[in-house]
C-alpha positions in Angstrom: 17.1 -21.2 11.5 16.6 -20.6 7.8 15.8 -17.0 6.7 14.0 -15.6 3.7 12.9 -12.2 2.4 9.4 -12.0 1.0 8.8 -9.2 -1.5 6.4 -8.6 -4.5 4.9 -6.0 -6.8 8.0 -4.0 -7.7 6.3 -3.2 -11.1 9.7 -2.4 -12.7 9.1 -0.2 -15.8 6.0 1.4 -14.4 5.0 4.5 -16.5 4.4 6.7 -13.5 2.0 8.8 -15.6 -0.5 9.5 -12.9 0.1 12.9 -11.2 3.9 12.7 -11.6 5.5 15.5 -13.7 7.8 14.2 -16.5 11.0 15.3 -14.8 10.2 13.1 -11.7 9.0 10.0 -13.6 12.5 8.7 -14.5 13.7 9.5 -11.0 10.9 7.3 -9.5 11.7 4.6 -12.0 15.3 4.6 -10.8 14.2 4.5 -7.2 11.9 1.6 -8.0 14.8 -0.4 -9.5 17.1 0.5 -6.6 14.5 -0.8 -4.1 14.9 -4.3 -5.5 18.7 -4.0 -5.3 18.4 -3.0 -1.7 16.3 -6.0 -0.9 18.9 -8.3 -2.5 21.6 -6.6 -0.5 19.6 -7.0 2.7 19.1 -10.7 1.9 22.8 -11.2 1.3 23.9 -9.3 4.4 21.3 -11.1 6.6 22.3 -14.6 5.5 19.0 -15.3 3.9 18.7 -18.5 1.9 16.4 -16.9 -0.7 14.3 -13.9 -1.8 10.7 -14.9 -2.5 9.4 -12.7 -5.4 5.7 -13.2 -5.3 4.7 -11.8 -8.7 4.7 -8.6 -10.7 8.4 -8.0 -10.7 7.7 -6.1 -13.9 4.8 -3.9 -14.8 4.2 -5.5 -18.2 5.1 -8.8 -19.9 7.3 -6.8 -22.2 9.4 -4.7 -19.9 12.1 -2.2 -21.0 15.5 -3.7 -21.7 17.1 -1.7 -18.9 14.6 -2.9 -16.3 15.1 -6.6 -17.3 18.9 -6.1 -17.3 18.7 -4.5 -13.9 16.5 -7.2 -12.3 18.6 -10.1 -13.7 21.8 -8.2 -13.0 20.8 -8.0 -9.3 20.3 -11.8 -9.3 23.7 -12.3 -10.8 25.4 -9.9 -8.4 24.2 -12.0 -5.4 25.2 -15.6 -6.2 24.9 -16.6 -2.5 21.2 -15.9 -2.5 18.5 -17.9 -4.3 15.8 -15.9 -6.1 12.5 -17.6 -6.4 10.5 -15.7 -9.0 6.8 -16.4 -9.4 5.1 -14.4 -12.2 1.9 -12.4 -11.4 -0.9 -10.9 -13.5 1.3 -8.1 -14.9 4.4 -10.1 -15.9 2.5 -13.2 -17.1 4.6 -13.9 -20.2 8.0 -12.6 -18.9 10.8 -15.0 -19.7 14.6 -15.1 -19.5 16.7 -17.2 -21.8 20.0 -17.1 -19.8 20.4 -19.8 -17.2 21.2 -18.5 -13.7 22.0 -21.0 -11.0 20.5 -18.9 -8.3 17.2 -18.0 -10.2 14.3 -20.4 -9.7 11.0 -20.0 -11.5 7.5 -21.5 -11.4 4.8 -22.6 -13.8 1.1 -23.3 -13.9 1.7 -26.5 -12.0 3.0 -26.8 -8.5 6.8 -26.5 -8.3 8.7 -27.4 -5.1 12.2 -26.2 -4.0 14.0 -27.5 -0.9 16.2 -25.6 1.6 17.1 -28.2 4.1 14.0 -29.0 6.1 12.2 -26.1 4.4 10.1 -26.6 1.3 8.9 -23.7 -0.9 6.0 -24.5 -3.2 4.5 -22.2 -5.8 2.1 -22.1 -8.7 1.2 -19.3 -11.2 -2.6 -18.8 -11.2 -4.6 -19.0 -14.4 -8.1 -19.9 -15.5 -7.1 -23.6 -16.1 -5.8 -24.2 -12.5 -7.8 -21.8 -10.4 -10.0 -24.7 -9.1 -7.7 -27.7 -9.1 -4.7 -26.1 -7.4 -6.1 -26.7 -3.9 -6.4 -30.5 -4.4 -3.1 -30.9 -6.2 -1.0 -29.2 -3.5 1.0 -31.9 -1.6 3.1 -30.9 1.4 4.9 -33.1 4.0 3.7 -32.3 7.5 7.2 -33.0 8.9 8.7 -30.1 6.9 8.4 -26.3 7.3 6.3 -25.4 4.3 6.1 -22.1 2.5 3.6 -21.5 -0.3 3.9 -18.7 -2.8 0.9 -17.3 -4.7 -0.1 -14.1 -6.5 -3.7 -13.0 -6.3 -6.5 -11.5 -4.2 -8.2 -13.4 -1.4 -11.8 -14.3 -2.2 -14.6 -16.5 -1.0 -15.1 -18.2 -4.4 -12.7 -19.8 -6.9 -11.8 -18.0 -10.0 -8.8 -16.8 -12.1 -6.6 -14.6 -9.8 -8.6 -15.6 -6.7 -7.1 -17.3 -3.6 -9.6 -19.0 -1.3 -7.9 -19.2 2.1 -10.4 -21.7 3.4 -9.3 -24.2 0.8 -5.7 -23.9 1.9 -6.4 -24.7 5.6 -5.2 -28.1 6.8 -2.7 -28.3 4.0 0.4 -28.2 6.3 1.3 -24.6 5.3 3.5 -22.8 7.8 3.7 -19.5 5.8 1.6 -18.4 2.8 3.6 -15.7 1.0 1.2 -13.6 -1.1 1.6 -10.9 -3.7 -0.9 -8.6 -5.5 -2.2 -6.4 -2.7 0.1 -3.3 -2.4 -0.1 -2.9 1.4 1.2 -5.1 4.2 -1.5 -7.4 5.7 -1.3 -10.7 7.6 -3.4 -13.1 9.6 -3.9 -16.7 10.8 -4.4 -19.3 8.0 -5.2 -22.1 10.4 -3.9 -23.6 13.7 -0.6 -24.2 12.1 0.2 -21.5 9.6 -0.1 -17.8 8.8 -0.6 -15.8 5.6 0.9 -12.4 4.7 0.9 -9.9 1.9 4.2 -8.0 1.9 2.8 -5.1 -0.2 4.8 -3.2 -2.8 8.4 -1.9 -2.4 7.6 1.6 -3.5 4.3 3.6 -3.9 3.6 4.4 -7.5 0.8 6.9 -6.9 -1.3 8.8 -4.4 -3.6 5.8 -4.1 -0.9 3.8 -2.3 -0.5 5.5 1.1 1.3 4.2 4.1 4.6 2.4 4.6 5.9 0.1 1.9 8.6 -2.5 2.1 9.2 -6.3 2.5 8.9 -9.1 5.0 11.8 -10.7 6.8 10.9 -14.3 7.5 12.6 -16.9 9.7 11.6 -20.5 9.8 11.6 -21.4 13.5 10.6 -24.7 15.1 7.6 -23.0 16.7 6.4 -21.6 13.4 7.0 -18.7 11.1 8.5 -15.6 12.6 8.0 -12.6 10.3 8.4 -8.9 10.5 7.4 -6.2 8.1 10.4 -4.0 7.2 9.6 -0.5 5.9 12.2 0.3 3.1 10.6 2.7 0.6 12.5 5.8 -0.4 9.3 7.7 -0.3 6.0 7.4 1.5 2.5 8.7 0.5 1.2 10.6 3.5 -2.6 10.6 3.6 -4.3 13.4 5.6 -7.7 15.1 5.7 -8.5 18.6 6.9 -11.9 19.7 8.1 -12.4 23.4 7.1 -15.7 23.8 8.8 -15.6 27.0 10.8 -13.1 28.8 8.6 -14.8 32.2 8.0 -13.2 33.0 4.6 -10.8 31.7 1.9 -7.6 33.1 3.5 -8.2 31.4 6.8 -9.0 28.1 5.1 -5.8 28.2 3.1 -3.8 29.1 6.2 -5.5 26.4 8.3 -5.1 23.7 5.7 -1.5 24.6 4.9 -0.5 24.2 8.6 -2.4 21.0 9.2 0.2 18.5 8.0 3.8 18.0 9.2 6.4 18.8 6.4 8.3 15.9 4.9 10.3 17.0 1.8 11.2 13.4 0.7 7.6 12.2 0.8 4.4 12.6 -1.1 1.2 14.2 0.4 -2.4 13.4 -0.4 -4.6 16.0 1.4 -8.4 15.9 1.3 -10.3 19.0 2.3 -13.6 18.3 4.0 -16.3 20.1 5.9 -18.9 22.8 5.2 -17.7 26.2 4.0 -19.4 29.6 3.6 -17.2 31.0 0.8 -16.4 30.2 -2.8 -14.0 27.2 -2.7 -13.7 26.7 -6.5 -9.9 27.5 -6.4 -9.2 26.3 -2.9 -7.5 23.0 -3.7 -5.2 24.7 -6.2 -4.3 27.4 -3.7 -3.6 25.1 -0.8 -1.5 22.8 -3.1 0.7 25.8 -4.1 1.2 26.6 -0.4 2.3 23.0 0.4 4.4 22.1 -2.6 7.7 23.4 -1.2 7.3 21.0 1.8 7.0 17.7 -0.1 8.3 15.8 -3.0 4.8 15.9 -4.6 1.4 17.1 -3.4 -2.2 16.3 -4.4 -5.1 18.2 -2.8 -8.7 17.2 -3.3 -11.6 19.4 -2.4 -14.4 17.5 -0.8 -15.9 20.4 1.0 -19.6 21.4 0.6 -21.5 24.6 1.0 -22.5 25.4 4.6 -26.0 26.2 5.8 -26.8 29.9 6.5 -25.9 30.3 10.2 -27.9 33.5 10.6 -31.0 31.8 9.3 -30.5 28.9 11.7 -30.0 31.4 14.6 -33.5 32.7 14.0 -35.2 29.3 14.2 -37.4 28.4 17.1 -35.5 25.1 17.5 -32.8 23.4 19.5 -30.4 24.3 16.6 -31.4 27.9 16.8 -31.0 28.1 20.5 -27.5 26.5 20.2 -26.4 29.0 17.6 -27.7 32.0 19.6 -26.0 30.8 22.7 -22.6 30.4 21.0 -23.0 33.7 19.2 -23.6 35.5 22.4 -20.7 33.9 24.2 -18.0 36.6 24.9 -15.0 34.3 25.6 -14.5 33.1 22.0 -13.1 34.7 18.8 -15.3 34.8 15.7 -13.3 31.9 14.2 -13.6 29.8 17.3 -17.4 30.5 17.4 -17.7 29.4 13.8 -15.9 26.1 14.5 -18.0 25.4 17.7 -21.2 26.1 15.8 -20.1 23.9 12.9 -19.2 21.0 15.2 -22.4 21.4 17.3 -24.7 21.4 14.2 -23.0 18.2 13.0 -23.5 16.6 16.3 -27.2 17.7 16.4 -27.7 16.3 12.9 -26.2 12.9 14.0 -23.0 13.4 12.0 -20.6 13.7 15.0 -18.4 11.0 13.5 -17.5 13.4 10.7 -15.8 16.0 13.0 
């Protein structure tokens, strides 16, 4: 059984300018470089034949010298592993003049590499080949075939687009994709599967969830693949409904206790719901309360002003009767009543899915 690691979108040299304070940017750049080194070590320790790098190893076509030296230094340091490097839309013009026996690259025409009974094919997408690449792919049905591409799946052809329907029936066992920064996979056809491995490390709050690589084994019955979380840090994405908080202090207290603390990770918290107090400084105050519990915090205020409950309570309507009944109930605290009323009014307005 021949094994591979499928990774992509390291974006070495990323500026990390979004939301990150200057003192943490270089730390994250180091962690980004180390993530690729860890993948290479895992490939070596696991007896993998090759690491499939499906595009955007670098963030630009002119990466910093230290990022290039690190990437190619990792390749040199693991001579027993082949590195198949397919450029993406960020590192389109990246080139390396030194010949490395264990570094294989691709071009804008189909290139094929063999590992026993396994064939790895790849092509770098561009305007010139985005329509012809499907008809020019040639794979032997008796082989285990891996295809490497970098782009987004789409229904129509175009530069950077990958039309899955046009790859069906092409004898593909595993379609290794890069460009999408989260793990995703599915059936390609009756024979093969496709998978996005995602990025190795999140670069901003817009990349929540686990990040890592895919461990792939070429088995007689088809591709066996597993997503392996490996990121040093994770972006945790939570929302907190503040409807029913009677004042600013209770809202800050409630929001600050809504998420489990994780000092090594980043938190993106979205405040939602209807509030009866001035929330102009709420996001800033909640963020200050949370900062000690995470590597980095971003709080967004998506709350809106609540309706006047006292006015609703005087209505001759179902809403008014509901508010009066809850207000008169003696077994709830004022804060509990506020939450019950808020939830009930949402349900009566047909917005129960926003609770």
